[in-house]
VMD Tcl script that draws the C-alpha trace (Angstrom):
set ca {
  {-73.96 40.14 101.11}
  {-74.76 37.19 99.16}
  {-77.02 37.58 96.32}
  {-79.38 34.58 95.44}
  {-79.42 33.70 91.84}
  {-82.83 32.36 89.90}
  {-81.32 32.07 86.14}
  {-78.24 33.44 84.45}
  {-77.89 33.83 80.41}
  {-74.66 34.22 78.65}
  {-74.44 35.46 75.21}
  {-71.03 35.47 73.60}
  {-69.79 36.94 70.81}
  {-65.90 35.15 70.67}
  {-63.33 35.57 67.39}
  {-61.66 31.94 67.36}
  {-58.71 31.51 64.85}
  {-57.54 28.37 63.49}
  {-59.35 25.89 65.57}
  {-59.92 22.16 64.56}
  {-62.81 21.87 67.70}
  {-65.73 21.44 64.93}
  {-64.81 18.37 63.03}
  {-67.42 16.22 62.31}
  {-65.60 12.48 61.37}
  {-63.04 12.19 58.11}
  {-63.51 10.70 54.73}
  {-60.96 9.08 53.17}
  {-57.65 11.32 54.44}
  {-59.86 14.25 54.68}
  {-61.13 15.49 57.88}
  {-64.72 16.86 57.49}
  {-65.60 20.42 59.34}
  {-69.15 21.06 60.49}
  {-71.43 22.99 58.42}
  {-74.81 24.03 59.41}
  {-77.89 26.35 58.20}
  {-78.89 29.38 59.72}
  {-81.08 32.12 59.25}
  {-79.27 35.75 59.85}
  {-80.54 38.76 61.60}
  {-81.54 39.76 57.85}
  {-84.15 36.82 57.17}
  {-81.33 35.51 54.61}
  {-80.05 31.57 54.63}
  {-76.17 31.14 55.19}
  {-74.28 27.87 55.44}
  {-71.63 28.54 58.23}
  {-69.31 26.22 60.44}
  {-70.19 25.34 64.28}
  {-68.79 24.00 67.39}
  {-71.50 21.89 68.44}
  {-73.09 22.29 72.08}
  {-72.17 19.17 72.58}
  {-68.56 20.33 72.51}
  {-68.79 22.83 74.68}
  {-70.57 21.51 76.92}
  {-68.58 18.13 77.62}
  {-65.08 21.00 78.42}
  {-67.69 22.48 80.79}
  {-68.15 19.18 82.06}
  {-64.58 18.28 82.44}
  {-63.82 21.66 83.99}
  {-66.63 20.50 86.52}
  {-64.99 17.07 86.99}
  {-61.53 18.60 88.59}
  {-62.98 20.87 90.62}
  {-65.73 18.45 92.02}
  {-62.42 16.20 93.02}
  {-60.62 18.79 94.38}
  {-63.45 20.59 96.30}
  {-64.58 17.12 97.69}
  {-67.93 17.31 96.30}
  {-69.63 13.98 96.03}
  {-69.33 12.02 93.25}
  {-71.04 8.81 91.85}
  {-68.32 5.73 90.81}
  {-69.27 6.67 87.29}
  {-68.43 9.92 87.24}
  {-65.13 9.62 89.64}
  {-63.45 8.06 86.43}
  {-65.32 10.38 84.41}
  {-67.08 8.08 82.78}
  {-69.98 9.24 80.18}
  {-72.42 6.57 81.59}
  {-72.45 8.27 84.70}
  {-74.10 6.77 87.63}
  {-75.69 4.85 85.23}
  {-71.78 2.70 85.89}
  {-72.49 3.14 89.51}
  {-73.58 -0.66 90.41}
  {-73.84 -0.01 94.00}
  {-76.72 2.82 93.04}
  {-78.18 0.98 91.03}
  {-79.03 -1.98 93.49}
  {-79.66 0.04 96.57}
  {-82.68 2.42 94.19}
  {-83.80 -0.53 92.73}
  {-87.56 -0.75 92.72}
  {-87.42 2.72 94.37}
  {-90.61 5.26 93.45}
  {-89.11 7.42 90.97}
  {-89.11 10.58 93.38}
  {-86.43 8.34 95.88}
  {-84.27 7.78 93.69}
  {-83.77 11.06 92.23}
  {-83.40 12.04 95.68}
  {-80.22 9.72 95.90}
  {-79.35 10.43 92.81}
  {-78.95 14.44 94.15}
  {-77.35 13.33 97.45}
  {-74.25 10.90 95.65}
  {-73.40 13.10 93.11}
  {-72.80 16.43 92.02}
  {-72.08 15.98 88.37}
  {-75.07 14.26 87.85}
  {-77.15 16.62 89.71}
  {-75.88 19.66 87.56}
  {-75.13 17.60 84.09}
  {-78.20 15.63 84.33}
  {-78.73 12.16 83.17}
  {-80.96 9.81 82.12}
  {-81.18 6.59 84.43}
  {-81.63 3.48 81.98}
  {-79.95 1.03 83.79}
  {-82.48 -1.99 84.95}
  {-85.38 -1.34 82.70}
  {-85.83 2.19 83.93}
  {-86.09 5.80 82.40}
  {-85.75 8.78 85.48}
  {-84.32 11.76 83.98}
  {-82.65 14.34 85.59}
  {-82.93 17.47 83.42}
  {-79.27 19.36 82.91}
  {-79.20 22.68 85.35}
  {-77.12 24.18 82.68}
  {-77.42 25.04 78.69}
  {-75.47 25.13 75.85}
  {-76.31 26.37 72.16}
  {-74.51 25.72 69.16}
  {-71.45 27.84 68.58}
  {-72.03 29.47 64.96}
  {-70.24 31.17 62.82}
  {-71.68 34.65 62.23}
  {-72.58 35.23 58.59}
  {-70.72 38.61 58.53}
  {-67.63 36.56 58.98}
  {-68.49 33.33 56.96}
  {-65.80 34.19 53.51}
  {-62.14 32.49 54.84}
  {-63.69 30.49 57.46}
  {-62.19 27.05 56.96}
  {-58.63 26.12 54.93}
  {-57.36 23.07 54.43}
  {-53.93 21.76 54.59}
  {-51.46 19.21 53.33}
  {-50.34 16.80 56.05}
  {-47.41 13.74 55.99}
  {-45.83 11.64 57.97}
  {-42.62 10.93 56.80}
  {-41.06 7.53 56.98}
  {-37.66 7.93 58.53}
  {-35.88 5.29 56.06}
  {-37.42 4.40 52.96}
  {-35.12 2.14 51.51}
  {-35.62 -1.78 49.92}
  {-34.60 -3.10 53.27}
  {-36.30 -0.69 55.56}
  {-39.46 -1.72 53.38}
  {-39.17 -4.91 53.85}
  {-38.45 -4.97 57.54}
  {-41.62 -2.99 57.81}
  {-43.74 -5.23 56.05}
  {-42.42 -8.26 58.10}
  {-43.37 -6.21 61.27}
  {-46.62 -5.96 59.81}
  {-47.38 -9.91 58.87}
  {-48.68 -12.70 60.98}
  {-47.09 -15.73 59.15}
  {-49.06 -14.90 55.72}
  {-45.68 -13.58 53.97}
  {-45.89 -9.94 52.84}
  {-49.38 -9.27 53.57}
  {-50.33 -6.05 55.43}
  {-52.58 -7.89 58.06}
  {-51.00 -6.14 61.18}
  {-52.23 -2.68 62.91}
  {-49.29 -0.94 62.70}
  {-48.79 2.32 60.88}
  {-45.36 1.81 59.52}
  {-45.05 3.64 56.00}
  {-46.06 7.45 55.00}
  {-49.09 8.73 55.50}
  {-51.11 11.76 53.75}
  {-53.73 13.34 54.97}
  {-55.71 16.88 55.32}
  {-56.82 18.71 58.32}
  {-58.73 21.37 58.09}
  {-58.67 25.27 60.05}
  {-61.74 27.07 60.65}
  {-61.13 31.02 61.55}
  {-64.01 33.54 62.91}
  {-66.62 34.81 65.01}
  {-68.32 32.90 67.12}
  {-72.01 33.45 68.72}
  {-72.44 31.41 71.54}
  {-75.34 31.16 74.17}
  {-75.50 29.36 77.40}
  {-78.11 29.22 80.27}
  {-78.25 28.27 83.78}
  {-81.06 27.25 85.63}
  {-78.57 27.87 88.74}
  {-82.35 27.72 91.05}
  {-82.37 24.10 90.49}
  {-79.43 22.73 91.82}
  {-79.91 20.09 94.61}
  {-84.06 20.29 93.54}
  {-85.80 17.49 92.90}
  {-88.29 18.30 89.64}
  {-90.36 15.03 90.92}
  {-90.78 15.97 94.77}
  {-90.66 19.80 93.69}
  {-88.72 19.88 96.94}
  {-84.76 20.04 97.56}
  {-83.08 17.53 98.74}
  {-79.65 19.23 99.27}
  {-78.92 21.56 102.47}
  {-78.44 25.73 101.47}
  {-74.42 25.23 102.28}
  {-74.27 22.19 99.92}
  {-76.05 23.52 97.43}
  {-73.70 27.18 97.36}
  {-70.74 25.19 97.23}
  {-71.62 23.54 94.27}
  {-73.37 26.77 92.71}
  {-69.56 28.01 93.24}
  {-68.55 24.99 91.31}
  {-70.82 25.63 88.50}
  {-69.71 28.97 87.86}
  {-66.11 28.50 87.66}
  {-66.21 25.71 85.48}
  {-68.81 27.88 83.13}
  {-65.41 30.43 83.42}
  {-62.66 27.90 83.22}
  {-64.88 27.03 79.57}
  {-63.71 29.93 77.70}
  {-60.25 30.74 79.89}
  {-59.21 27.14 78.15}
  {-61.00 25.83 75.23}
  {-60.48 22.02 75.33}
  {-61.06 19.98 72.99}
  {-60.11 17.92 69.77}
  {-56.93 18.47 67.90}
  {-55.62 20.46 70.81}
  {-51.64 19.16 70.48}
  {-51.33 21.12 67.18}
  {-54.10 23.51 66.56}
  {-54.55 25.23 69.61}
  {-57.20 27.32 69.03}
  {-56.19 31.30 69.38}
  {-59.29 33.11 71.38}
  {-58.79 36.75 69.68}
  {-61.66 38.53 70.91}
  {-64.44 37.74 73.69}
  {-67.24 39.89 74.05}
  {-71.27 40.02 75.61}
  {-73.59 39.82 77.68}
  {-74.43 38.39 81.07}
  {-77.84 38.53 82.67}
  {-79.10 37.22 85.75}
  {-82.61 37.55 88.11}
  {-82.38 37.46 92.17}
  {-86.32 36.02 92.15}
  {-88.56 34.05 89.61}
  {-88.01 35.79 86.91}
  {-86.19 34.40 83.41}
  {-82.79 35.71 82.89}
  {-83.10 37.64 78.96}
  {-81.11 36.01 76.46}
  {-80.89 37.22 72.76}
  {-78.29 35.43 70.22}
  {-75.27 37.39 69.80}
  {-76.17 36.57 65.83}
  {-78.71 39.47 66.60}
  {-76.11 42.87 65.92}
  {-78.00 44.87 69.02}
  {-78.40 41.65 71.13}
  {-76.99 43.08 74.20}
  {-79.04 46.35 74.29}
  {-81.95 44.09 73.69}
  {-81.09 42.02 76.83}
  {-80.74 45.49 78.98}
  {-83.95 46.39 77.84}
  {-86.05 43.23 78.35}
  {-84.36 42.87 82.14}
  {-85.86 46.44 82.87}
  {-89.13 45.46 81.50}
  {-89.95 42.13 83.08}
  {-87.96 42.61 86.31}
  {-86.67 46.04 87.16}
  {-83.92 45.69 90.11}
  {-84.80 41.94 90.13}
  {-82.76 41.48 86.70}
  {-79.14 42.83 85.89}
  {-77.43 42.83 82.86}
  {-73.75 43.48 82.61}
  {-71.68 44.09 79.46}
  {-68.34 43.17 78.98}
  {-65.64 43.76 76.42}
  {-62.65 40.56 76.67}
  {-62.02 37.83 78.75}
  {-60.32 39.59 81.37}
  {-63.62 41.15 82.19}
  {-65.81 38.33 82.04}
  {-63.71 36.57 84.36}
  {-63.84 39.41 86.64}
  {-67.36 39.45 86.41}
  {-67.73 35.43 86.72}
  {-65.39 35.74 89.77}
  {-67.37 38.60 91.63}
  {-70.56 36.66 90.86}
  {-69.26 33.45 92.19}
  {-67.87 35.09 95.65}
  {-71.07 36.86 96.34}
  {-73.75 33.86 94.62}
  {-75.61 30.97 95.95}
  {-78.62 29.31 94.56}
  {-82.39 31.23 94.87}
  {-84.43 28.79 96.75}
  {-88.12 28.48 94.81}
  {-90.84 28.48 97.79}
  {-92.46 25.42 98.60}
  {-95.11 26.09 100.45}
}
mol new
graphics top color blue
foreach p $ca { graphics top sphere $p radius 0.5 }
foreach p [lrange $ca 0 end-1] q [lrange $ca 1 end] { graphics top cylinder $p $q radius 0.2 }
display resetview
């Protein structure tokens, strides 16, 4: 028996150790850790490290990209290459929709590309400004204030040159010149390099919301462009991509600092009618209890809230939901 889902929310409390997913950039030879100021549940101001919601959504979008190709979901020319410009990089789409009303352009977009449908896009090519709002929303993953101490460590790294003799240094310098004596004008990096790399550990509060009923929905026309079976296929890929986001946290510096996912717990809420699924940040100590109480208050049996205490339990919940769920159909007339 299938379950129609209109709205789905995730509140996740994850323990990540020795990761480097929250780099802000570098200053000289020092990588910088992204820090944010938040107000804790006690009303006090705290400075904690954080992982941008852009990073989390990029991870999810990359998983969706691979799933869409494997399952033969339609993709625009830009998304077939995982181009960040998405459908703006599809010359055929841009040319054939030139001069169309915005509603017809969105219809064409929804039929052309599953990723632009789900992840959203602003069509700016050709002097236009037509928005497709994302179906999925991520907040920042923010360090919980009670575990802020010991979040960040800096480690000394050096690239050792294999040979430091005068003759070898002369050969290296020759390779790096372009007919200007021994001035360093080339792009090679042949000498020792000293740098400092941070590693972050802590408990992170993560929030995510899916407007599941909007898969294949034209917000301008206020109608569905896609048939139910195609919406269901995209919805299944979306749920799988969200699960895979936490099963495999892609991102920067993973070749040497693969994150240690130690614990993952939280609450999953979804509604089976036009009711928003409740969402409270795990920064609140009683977030799961609040979500359950809100669900009962506003939806009764039309809002379900499930809790999980491990990644394995979360995977079982998401897979069960994927097998029985389909996007809710909003009543048009």
